[in-house]
C-alpha positions as CSV (number, residue, x, y, z in Angstrom):
1,M,51.1,38.7,3.6
2,A,51.7,35.6,1.8
3,C,54.2,35.8,-1.2
4,V,54.9,33.1,-3.9
5,L,58.2,32.8,-5.6
6,N,57.8,30.5,-8.8
7,P,59.6,30.0,-12.1
8,Y,58.5,32.0,-15.3
9,V,60.2,30.1,-18.5
10,N,60.0,31.6,-21.8
11,V,60.7,29.0,-24.8
12,L,61.6,29.4,-28.3
13,D,60.0,28.4,-31.5
14,G,56.3,28.5,-30.3
15,Q,57.3,25.5,-28.2
16,A,55.1,26.9,-24.7
17,R,51.9,25.0,-25.1
18,A,53.9,21.6,-26.1
19,A,55.9,22.6,-22.9
20,L,53.1,23.2,-20.6
21,E,51.3,20.1,-21.7
22,F,54.1,18.0,-21.3
23,Y,55.1,19.4,-17.8
24,Q,51.3,18.4,-17.0
25,S,51.7,15.3,-18.2
26,V,54.8,14.7,-15.7
27,L,53.7,16.9,-12.7
28,G,49.6,16.8,-13.0
29,G,47.6,19.4,-12.3
30,D,45.6,22.4,-13.7
31,L,46.7,24.2,-16.8
32,N,45.6,27.8,-17.6
33,I,46.8,29.3,-21.1
34,M,45.8,32.6,-22.5
35,T,47.0,33.3,-26.0
36,F,48.3,36.3,-27.7
37,G,44.9,35.9,-29.9
38,D,42.9,35.9,-26.5
39,M,44.3,39.8,-26.2
40,G,43.6,40.7,-29.6
41,T,46.6,39.7,-31.4
42,E,46.3,38.8,-34.9
43,G,48.4,36.6,-37.4
44,P,51.0,34.2,-36.6
45,M,51.3,34.9,-33.3
46,A,47.5,34.7,-32.4
47,S,47.5,31.0,-31.2
48,Q,51.1,31.3,-29.5
49,V,51.0,31.4,-25.4
50,M,51.1,34.9,-23.9
51,H,50.7,33.4,-20.5
52,G,50.5,29.6,-19.4
53,Q,50.1,28.5,-15.6
54,L,50.2,24.8,-14.2
55,E,49.1,24.9,-10.8
56,T,50.0,21.2,-9.3
57,P,48.6,19.1,-6.6
58,A,52.1,19.2,-5.1
59,G,51.7,22.9,-4.7
60,F,54.1,23.9,-7.7
61,T,53.3,26.7,-9.6
62,L,55.1,26.9,-13.3
63,M,54.7,29.5,-15.5
64,V,55.6,29.2,-19.5
65,A,55.4,31.7,-22.2
66,D,56.3,31.7,-25.9
67,A,59.2,34.0,-26.4
68,P,58.6,36.2,-29.8
69,P,62.0,37.7,-30.5
70,E,60.7,41.4,-31.0
71,M,59.4,41.0,-27.3
72,V,61.9,38.8,-25.4
73,Q,65.6,37.8,-26.1
74,V,66.2,34.4,-24.9
75,T,69.5,32.8,-24.9
76,M,69.3,29.0,-24.2
77,G,71.8,28.0,-21.5
78,N,72.6,27.2,-17.9
79,N,71.7,30.6,-16.5
80,I,68.7,29.2,-14.5
81,S,67.5,25.8,-13.2
82,I,64.5,24.7,-11.8
83,S,64.9,22.6,-8.6
84,L,62.5,20.0,-7.2
85,S,63.3,18.9,-3.7
86,G,61.8,16.9,-0.9
87,P,62.2,14.6,1.9
88,A,62.8,11.1,1.7
89,E,58.9,10.5,2.0
90,D,58.2,12.1,-1.2
91,G,61.4,10.2,-3.1
92,D,59.1,7.8,-5.3
93,A,57.3,10.9,-6.6
94,L,60.4,12.8,-7.1
95,R,62.4,9.8,-8.9
96,G,59.4,9.3,-11.0
97,W,59.0,13.4,-12.1
98,F,63.0,12.9,-13.0
99,A,62.7,10.0,-14.8
100,R,59.6,11.5,-17.1
101,L,60.8,15.0,-17.3
102,A,64.3,13.3,-18.7
103,E,62.3,11.8,-21.5
104,G,63.6,13.2,-24.7
105,G,66.1,15.3,-23.1
106,Q,69.6,14.6,-21.5
107,V,71.1,13.6,-18.0
108,P,74.5,15.1,-17.2
109,Q,74.1,13.9,-13.8
110,P,72.0,10.7,-13.0
111,L,69.7,10.8,-10.0
112,E,71.8,8.8,-7.4
113,A,73.4,9.0,-4.0
114,A,75.4,12.6,-3.4
115,P,78.4,13.2,-1.0
116,W,76.1,15.4,1.2
117,G,74.0,12.2,2.0
118,D,71.0,12.8,-0.3
119,E,70.0,11.6,-3.8
120,F,70.9,14.4,-6.3
121,G,70.3,14.9,-10.3
122,M,70.6,17.0,-13.1
123,L,68.5,16.8,-16.3
124,V,68.1,19.3,-19.5
125,D,64.3,18.6,-20.9
126,K,63.5,18.3,-24.3
127,F,62.4,21.9,-24.3
128,G,66.2,23.0,-23.3
129,I,65.0,23.6,-19.5
130,N,67.6,22.6,-16.6
131,W,66.2,20.7,-13.7
132,L,67.8,19.8,-10.5
133,V,66.2,17.2,-8.2
134,N,67.2,16.4,-4.8
135,I,65.9,13.9,-1.9
136,A,66.8,14.6,1.5
137,G,68.5,11.4,2.6
138,S,69.7,10.2,6.2
139,A,72.1,12.8,6.5
140,R,69.3,15.8,7.0
141,E,66.7,13.7,8.6
């Protein structure tokens, strides 16, 4: 049996579609969006994302949905991060993703040499999602 573990991110203020489109512009891939309206909801919620899934060429699956307050309580903060890691051969791709994800966000830890021999950085994207990027260095090869 093959199981998959992937992040499922809830965002506030009806920003799921914008977040998914942003992540697709950074990571590439195929985007599938199901709205609340697709499931019969009428009114203001109809156009919001009930389930969005991005499948990337690198094999990542990222799911994002709007979080209506009556259905999901979301507290923005540092209780979860999405981690992108890879070998030195994928360093250019990881550096590019880091730079693009950081656009409009904050970078509390630039992507740079870490004490353990890798390159490591942390950012908070413009949707308030924490990301960690690690590029394996010579210490792990």
